[in-house]
LOFISE-662853 format. One record per residue (C-alpha): residue in three letters; x negated, y negated, z. Coordinates in Angstrom, 3 decimals. Example, Ala and Ser with C-alpha at 12.3 -4.5 7.8 and 13.67 -1.06 7.14 Angstrom:
residues 2
> r xx yy zz
> ALA -12.300 4.500 7.800
> SER -13.670 1.060 7.140
end
This chain:
residues 425
> r xx yy zz
> MET 5.684 33.146 57.177
> GLU 4.914 36.399 55.384
> GLY 6.091 34.871 52.057
> ASN 3.770 31.867 52.451
> GLN 0.815 34.168 53.072
> ARG 1.552 36.080 49.872
> VAL 1.696 32.791 47.841
> SER -1.533 31.572 49.434
> GLY -3.277 34.816 48.591
> ALA -2.079 34.668 44.997
> LEU -3.405 31.125 44.616
> GLN -6.785 32.164 45.995
> GLN -7.015 34.947 43.465
> CYS -5.973 32.646 40.610
> ASP -8.653 31.040 38.494
> LEU -7.514 27.389 38.374
> THR -9.827 26.601 35.452
> SER -8.327 29.293 33.233
> VAL -4.816 28.060 34.065
> MET -5.705 24.497 33.115
> ASN -7.343 25.675 29.895
> GLU -4.269 27.697 29.036
> TRP -2.016 24.692 29.659
> THR -4.300 22.520 27.520
> GLU -3.931 24.964 24.638
> ILE -0.145 24.917 24.985
> ILE -0.051 21.101 25.121
> GLU -2.298 20.836 22.070
> HIS -0.151 23.317 20.160
> VAL 2.964 21.256 20.892
> LEU 1.409 17.835 20.268
> GLN -0.004 18.804 16.875
> PHE 3.540 18.704 15.452
> LEU 4.010 15.057 16.460
> PRO 3.508 12.127 14.058
> GLY 0.803 9.514 14.565
> ALA 3.030 6.965 16.332
> SER 4.159 9.536 18.921
> LEU 0.596 10.678 19.541
> GLU -0.387 7.074 20.271
> VAL 2.290 7.049 22.998
> CYS 1.090 10.408 24.359
> LYS -2.377 8.935 24.888
> ARG -0.968 6.854 27.745
> VAL 0.102 9.879 29.823
> CYS -3.305 10.870 31.184
> ARG -6.934 11.317 30.198
> ASN -6.413 14.948 29.193
> TRP -3.535 14.074 26.853
> LYS -5.563 11.218 25.365
> GLU -8.429 13.576 24.551
> ILE -6.033 16.072 22.991
> ALA -4.244 13.395 20.913
> ASP -7.559 11.915 19.737
> ARG -8.740 15.359 18.680
> ILE -5.547 16.037 16.720
> LEU -5.689 12.673 14.942
> GLU -9.365 13.145 14.124
> ASN -8.700 16.526 12.497
> ARG -5.933 15.213 10.242
> ILE -6.923 14.402 6.680
> PRO -6.435 10.644 6.172
> LYS -4.474 9.940 2.998
> VAL -2.422 7.063 1.649
> GLN 1.226 7.749 2.507
> PRO 3.992 6.473 0.193
> ILE 7.576 5.488 0.991
> LEU 10.113 4.499 -1.675
> TYR 13.515 2.839 -1.359
> GLY 15.663 2.483 -4.463
> TRP 17.424 4.200 -7.316
> HIS 16.490 5.256 -10.808
> ARG 18.218 3.322 -13.621
> GLU 20.041 6.472 -14.727
> ASP 21.080 7.412 -11.175
> LYS 24.753 6.405 -10.864
> SER 24.847 6.976 -7.082
> GLY 23.139 3.663 -6.279
> PRO 25.120 0.575 -5.281
> SER 26.247 -1.528 -8.230
> SER 27.477 -4.714 -6.543
> PHE 26.183 -7.299 -4.109
> LYS 28.604 -6.139 -1.407
> ALA 27.492 -2.531 -1.784
> VAL 23.826 -3.516 -1.632
> LYS 24.411 -5.579 1.478
> LEU 26.424 -2.986 3.388
> GLU 25.388 0.389 2.003
> GLY 21.871 -0.735 1.174
> CYS 21.121 -1.806 4.753
> ARG 21.798 1.636 6.162
> GLN 19.891 3.367 3.395
> PHE 16.932 1.014 3.673
> LYS 16.598 1.952 7.344
> ASP 16.843 5.646 6.454
> ALA 14.254 5.349 3.687
> THR 11.720 3.194 5.538
> GLY 12.070 2.555 9.257
> GLU 12.754 6.113 10.338
> ARG 10.131 7.586 8.010
> ILE 7.441 5.188 9.220
> GLN 7.753 6.851 12.622
> TRP 6.811 10.179 10.986
> LEU 3.582 9.070 9.335
> PRO 0.834 11.589 10.276
> LEU -1.673 8.801 11.022
> PRO -1.091 5.200 12.096
> PRO -1.699 2.817 9.163
> LYS -4.462 0.211 9.164
> VAL -3.144 -1.682 6.119
> THR 0.299 -1.704 4.494
> ILE 0.854 -2.715 0.860
> MET 4.452 -3.439 -0.140
> PHE 6.057 -4.321 -3.472
> VAL 9.697 -5.428 -3.348
> ASN 12.046 -6.465 -6.122
> ASN 13.982 -9.722 -5.863
> GLU 17.359 -8.088 -5.287
> THR 16.172 -6.211 -2.219
> TRP 14.129 -9.124 -0.856
> GLU 17.021 -11.582 -1.087
> LYS 20.064 -9.444 -0.281
> VAL 19.021 -6.772 2.208
> SER 18.742 -7.770 5.861
> ILE 18.805 -5.431 8.840
> PRO 20.853 -6.103 12.015
> MET 18.572 -6.203 15.020
> SER 19.266 -3.535 17.646
> CYS 17.523 -5.388 20.448
> GLU 17.069 -8.924 21.720
> ALA 16.164 -11.563 19.180
> PRO 12.633 -13.037 19.126
> SER 11.737 -15.749 21.595
> ASN 11.589 -18.387 18.845
> VAL 15.347 -18.000 18.249
> LYS 17.402 -20.334 20.470
> PRO 20.093 -18.663 22.607
> THR 23.747 -19.570 22.249
> LYS 25.757 -21.318 24.944
> SER 27.917 -18.287 25.616
> ASN 25.025 -15.832 25.935
> LYS 21.637 -16.408 27.442
> LYS 20.316 -13.686 25.183
> ILE 21.058 -13.341 21.492
> ARG 22.085 -9.847 20.551
> TRP 21.670 -8.003 17.271
> SER 25.084 -9.199 16.057
> SER 23.813 -12.786 15.715
> TYR 20.318 -12.142 14.370
> LYS 19.132 -10.110 11.391
> LEU 15.638 -9.128 10.349
> THR 14.153 -9.646 6.925
> ILE 12.582 -6.620 5.256
> GLU 9.091 -7.827 6.167
> GLU 10.068 -8.362 9.826
> TYR 11.758 -4.963 10.015
> ILE 8.724 -3.105 8.645
> ASN 6.305 -5.172 10.729
> LYS 8.072 -4.249 13.986
> ARG 7.393 -0.577 13.277
> LEU 3.681 -0.929 12.522
> PRO 0.684 -1.202 14.846
> SER 0.052 -4.804 15.879
> ASN -3.233 -4.969 13.950
> CYS -1.783 -3.624 10.667
> PRO -1.234 -6.414 8.096
> ILE 1.475 -6.258 5.425
> LEU 0.200 -7.313 1.998
> GLY 2.048 -7.351 -1.293
> ALA 4.453 -9.182 -3.540
> VAL 8.031 -9.855 -4.542
> ALA 8.597 -9.332 -8.268
> GLY 11.207 -8.522 -10.892
> GLY 10.983 -4.764 -10.371
> ALA 9.283 -2.225 -8.120
> ILE 7.333 0.936 -8.912
> GLY 6.783 3.544 -6.225
> THR 6.481 7.144 -5.108
> PRO 8.589 8.971 -2.494
> MET 7.028 10.464 0.633
> SER 7.506 13.949 -0.831
> LEU 5.176 12.994 -3.735
> GLY 8.056 13.638 -6.112
> PRO 8.374 11.727 -9.400
> SER 7.382 8.053 -9.241
> LEU 10.159 5.637 -10.195
> GLU 10.163 2.435 -12.240
> ILE 12.959 0.464 -10.567
> GLU 13.890 -2.351 -12.950
> SER 17.358 -3.121 -11.581
> GLY 19.151 -2.468 -8.319
> PRO 17.429 -2.273 -4.935
> GLY 13.779 -1.268 -4.883
> CYS 10.894 -1.317 -2.414
> ALA 7.623 0.638 -2.699
> ILE 5.271 0.856 0.282
> ALA 1.757 2.290 0.637
> PHE 0.505 2.995 4.150
> ILE -3.289 3.194 4.243
> PRO -4.732 4.793 7.406
> GLU -8.320 4.494 8.531
> ILE -10.246 6.474 5.895
> PRO -13.999 7.040 6.404
> GLY -15.907 5.280 3.658
> LEU -13.079 2.890 2.714
> GLU -12.605 -0.729 3.775
> VAL -9.657 -2.869 2.709
> HIS -10.044 -6.655 2.723
> HIS -7.576 -9.399 1.886
> PHE -7.856 -13.113 1.232
> LEU -5.870 -16.067 -0.084
> LEU -7.129 -18.449 -2.765
> PRO -5.959 -22.084 -3.033
> PHE -4.430 -23.669 -6.103
> ASP -7.172 -26.262 -6.585
> TYR -10.292 -24.101 -6.408
> ASP -12.999 -25.753 -8.508
> SER -14.418 -23.232 -10.982
> GLU -15.965 -25.375 -13.710
> ASN -19.163 -23.462 -13.028
> LEU -19.233 -19.724 -12.330
> PRO -19.443 -19.116 -8.562
> THR -22.570 -17.951 -6.757
> LYS -22.757 -15.138 -4.210
> GLU -22.365 -17.758 -1.476
> ASP -19.274 -19.187 -3.194
> TYR -17.825 -15.678 -3.324
> GLU -18.298 -15.248 0.423
> ASN -16.700 -18.624 1.090
> MET -13.780 -17.873 -1.256
> THR -12.875 -14.514 0.207
> GLY -14.417 -14.283 3.665
> ILE -15.906 -10.953 2.536
> SER -19.613 -10.492 3.162
> LYS -21.680 -10.439 -0.023
> ASP -23.267 -7.217 1.270
> LYS -19.977 -5.349 0.814
> HIS -19.862 -3.504 -2.508
> ILE -16.365 -4.180 -3.805
> LYS -15.214 -1.348 -6.099
> ALA -11.683 -2.530 -6.913
> MET -9.733 -5.754 -6.589
> ILE -5.997 -6.433 -6.841
> LEU -5.107 -10.068 -7.653
> LEU -1.504 -11.215 -7.176
> GLN -0.658 -14.726 -8.350
> ALA 2.520 -16.648 -7.549
> SER 3.936 -17.294 -11.034
> GLU 5.225 -20.793 -10.227
> TYR 1.629 -22.013 -10.427
> ASP -0.304 -22.547 -13.629
> VAL -3.628 -21.829 -11.953
> PRO -6.442 -23.742 -13.663
> PHE -9.064 -21.065 -13.018
> ASP -9.492 -17.418 -13.929
> ALA -10.004 -15.647 -10.598
> ALA -10.567 -12.264 -12.268
> HIS -13.322 -13.674 -14.466
> CYS -14.958 -15.318 -11.432
> PHE -15.165 -12.029 -9.547
> TRP -16.225 -10.040 -12.610
> SER -19.082 -12.489 -13.286
> LEU -20.476 -11.706 -9.814
> ASN -19.900 -7.955 -9.897
> ARG -19.524 -6.126 -13.199
> ASP -19.038 -2.768 -11.480
> ILE -15.496 -3.531 -10.391
> ALA -12.002 -2.469 -11.415
> ILE -9.605 -5.433 -11.555
> ALA -5.816 -5.296 -11.776
> GLY -2.802 -7.355 -10.777
> GLY -0.318 -9.799 -12.170
> LYS 1.989 -12.774 -11.730
> VAL 4.755 -12.361 -9.163
> ASP 7.600 -14.418 -7.734
> ASN 6.182 -14.510 -4.204
> ILE 3.197 -13.067 -2.379
> ILE 3.383 -11.355 1.019
> ALA 0.532 -11.861 3.493
> PRO 0.013 -12.464 7.233
> ASP 0.354 -16.067 8.474
> LEU 1.507 -17.190 5.035
> ASP 4.011 -19.547 6.659
> LYS 1.138 -21.421 8.327
> LYS -0.370 -22.406 4.975
> SER 0.873 -24.905 2.435
> GLU 1.930 -23.634 -0.984
> ASP -1.183 -25.133 -2.593
> GLU -3.427 -23.289 -0.112
> ALA -2.160 -19.814 -0.964
> CYS -1.203 -19.194 -4.579
> ILE -3.281 -16.021 -5.109
> LEU -3.508 -12.980 -2.830
> GLY -6.552 -10.782 -3.252
> ILE -6.793 -7.197 -1.952
> ALA -10.288 -5.728 -2.216
> PHE -11.418 -2.124 -1.704
> SER -15.035 -1.448 -0.768
> GLY -17.113 1.525 0.378
> ASP -20.027 3.652 -0.765
> ASN -17.846 6.665 -1.566
> VAL -15.039 4.706 -3.227
> GLN -14.503 5.361 -6.929
> ALA -12.321 3.140 -9.113
> ALA -11.332 2.599 -12.734
> SER -8.749 0.562 -14.617
> VAL -7.147 0.815 -18.036
> MET -4.764 -1.332 -20.066
> VAL -1.836 -0.172 -22.185
> GLU -1.821 -2.925 -24.796
> SER 1.249 -4.796 -25.991
> HIS 1.482 -3.084 -29.391
> ILE 1.526 0.439 -27.906
> ARG 5.087 1.782 -27.700
> ASP 4.656 5.446 -28.678
> PRO 4.559 7.620 -25.498
> LYS 1.827 9.746 -27.072
> GLU -0.383 6.665 -27.465
> VAL 0.421 5.657 -23.886
> GLU -0.751 9.073 -22.730
> CYS -3.984 8.689 -24.723
> GLN -4.680 5.391 -22.950
> ILE -3.941 6.666 -19.445
> LYS -5.957 9.812 -20.139
> LYS -9.037 7.571 -20.286
> LEU -8.756 7.380 -16.491
> LYS -8.896 11.171 -16.409
> ASP -12.105 11.079 -18.445
> CYS -13.763 8.973 -15.716
> ASN -14.048 12.153 -13.619
> ILE -12.735 10.451 -10.487
> SER -11.994 12.725 -7.544
> GLU -8.213 13.125 -7.235
> GLU -8.207 14.836 -3.835
> ASN -7.742 11.564 -1.923
> SER -6.581 9.074 -4.546
> PHE -3.899 6.436 -5.077
> ALA -3.093 4.143 -7.983
> PHE -1.472 0.852 -8.944
> MET 0.642 0.065 -11.998
> PHE 1.398 -3.524 -13.013
> ALA 3.744 -3.807 -15.984
> CYS 5.322 -6.680 -17.873
> LEU 9.042 -7.270 -17.418
> GLY 9.271 -6.900 -21.208
> ARG 8.254 -3.233 -21.051
> GLY 10.098 -0.451 -19.245
> TYR 13.582 0.609 -20.338
> TYR 14.193 -2.154 -22.873
> PHE 10.823 -1.530 -24.504
> TYR 11.056 2.262 -24.834
> ARG 14.863 2.634 -24.687
> LYS 14.172 5.185 -21.991
> SER 13.462 4.917 -18.269
> ASN 10.268 5.780 -16.436
> VAL 8.115 6.477 -19.495
> GLU 4.754 5.167 -18.266
> ALA 5.103 6.274 -14.631
> ASP 6.083 9.783 -15.724
> ILE 3.072 10.024 -18.025
> PHE 0.725 8.874 -15.273
> ARG 2.084 11.389 -12.751
> LYS 1.937 14.139 -15.389
> LEU -1.814 13.508 -15.618
> PHE -2.262 12.771 -11.885
> PRO 0.395 14.852 -10.049
> ARG -1.188 14.416 -6.589
> THR -1.781 10.666 -6.855
> PRO 0.905 8.320 -5.454
> LEU 1.638 5.326 -7.694
> PHE 2.626 1.811 -6.570
> GLY 3.283 -1.429 -8.426
> PHE 5.766 -3.855 -9.936
> PHE 7.193 -5.421 -13.081
> GLY 5.882 -8.999 -13.246
> ASN 5.608 -12.127 -15.362
> GLY 2.098 -11.457 -16.678
> GLU -0.683 -8.948 -16.103
> THR -4.296 -9.210 -14.969
> GLY -6.954 -6.625 -15.738
> TYR -9.194 -4.959 -18.290
> ASN -10.558 -1.591 -19.371
> PHE -13.110 -0.583 -16.754
> LEU -13.967 3.060 -17.398
> PRO -17.134 4.295 -15.666
> ASP -18.110 7.951 -15.882
> TYR -18.602 9.313 -12.368
> SER -20.060 12.566 -13.663
> LYS -23.252 10.653 -14.521
> THR -26.009 9.575 -12.164
> ASP -25.305 5.948 -13.035
> PRO -21.557 5.795 -13.732
> TYR -21.700 2.107 -14.715
> VAL -24.385 2.362 -17.397
> GLU -21.919 1.609 -20.219
> THR -19.741 -0.953 -18.408
> LYS -22.625 -3.290 -17.534
> ASN -23.319 -4.202 -21.163
> LYS -19.809 -5.458 -21.923
> ASN -19.037 -9.157 -21.903
> TYR -15.765 -10.907 -21.122
> THR -14.999 -14.589 -21.555
> PHE -12.767 -16.929 -19.579
> GLY -9.136 -15.857 -19.993
> SER -9.989 -12.320 -21.130
> PHE -8.257 -10.797 -18.108
> ASP -4.817 -12.427 -18.552
> HIS -2.275 -10.558 -20.689
> GLY 1.394 -10.319 -21.618
> TYR 3.619 -7.359 -22.583
> THR 0.971 -4.942 -21.277
> THR 0.621 -2.480 -18.405
> ILE -2.475 -2.243 -16.203
> PHE -3.290 0.929 -14.282
> CYS -5.900 0.987 -11.507
> LEU -6.991 4.328 -10.019
> ILE -8.823 4.351 -6.654
> SER -10.249 7.361 -4.859
> VAL -12.271 8.054 -1.734
> ASN -14.546 10.923 -2.684
> PRO -14.918 13.169 0.410
> THR -18.041 14.871 -0.991
> LEU -20.078 11.676 -0.956
> PRO -21.951 10.692 2.230
> VAL -20.341 7.931 4.285
end
């Protein structure tokens, strides 16, 4: 009895509010070390934890996060046979992608993925849980276990993303990417390779995607209304950069890049021909309905530029001079990312040395992750506004490009995109 009285008296003297505040500080200190996916789970505990998790996520700086799976051409540790890729590659793909996705600081809103053919065709991941409902069970087991069902790369990544996060991208001859540590970017021309860009919700940036059919009629240049019908993007959105990925099995009778440039001359355009495109609900469309994937970036504080390394340029010093033109655009590099689309004819066999162009780009832009592929043709042009001027597009508006001017071979197209935090949203 005497002990209970002492406890009761202590509780009366205790300020419950200060105790709760102290616990809140401890919880917030602990939760701030958790990645975005774990914080989303913590939100379900109680209202207090939800408020704390929301506050932590809001204070994190949203940046594009890279993940890279693959080996450098000169790295002898990578698998060299189909059997090694299938067995050793599976485990390493999970290490390089699935586990690291769980440690992203912010949940992604859009995922862009470039995979080379070897990885796309040969790497599959055993499922560690029940198979999807659309897979019929066997007679011996009512439920199919992981031993009888394997996930494709796209399925494996998709299972680890938020339900509203689309995966966009392409399968091509080679992959170009940057590791999560922001170490050197790699041009992966042979062996397994997969480069992924996770784009969180960034104030002032919107990412749109659309599919164009094979038989789009473009005898006449499209109007603003045609543009809205083609893409589903409102004509009020100011598109700053557009990535166009075309399935190379089609000889598309229209120049999509020229169509979009004719409507908006203040736009960076880049892309190329690939073996396959990756997009949501692609299996629900016929091949003729989806031969081009477009990824558009819009926003008032988005800055973008593109440059082309032409086919005759093979001296690394000349390559650096071309890429340096992006530097002269005075684009903010604090929150930037870039794309590189190169011809299969360039790379190692062109320079007799690996990683020439990617190394030069990262030398000039050390904090900018780089993503891309080696394809069967390149799309783009030199779009070099000067963002130090009041009107950065004053010189680009006067240039004229004809039908077919955006399609190239044996070139490399770089596209630099940045969300300038100093501009008002």
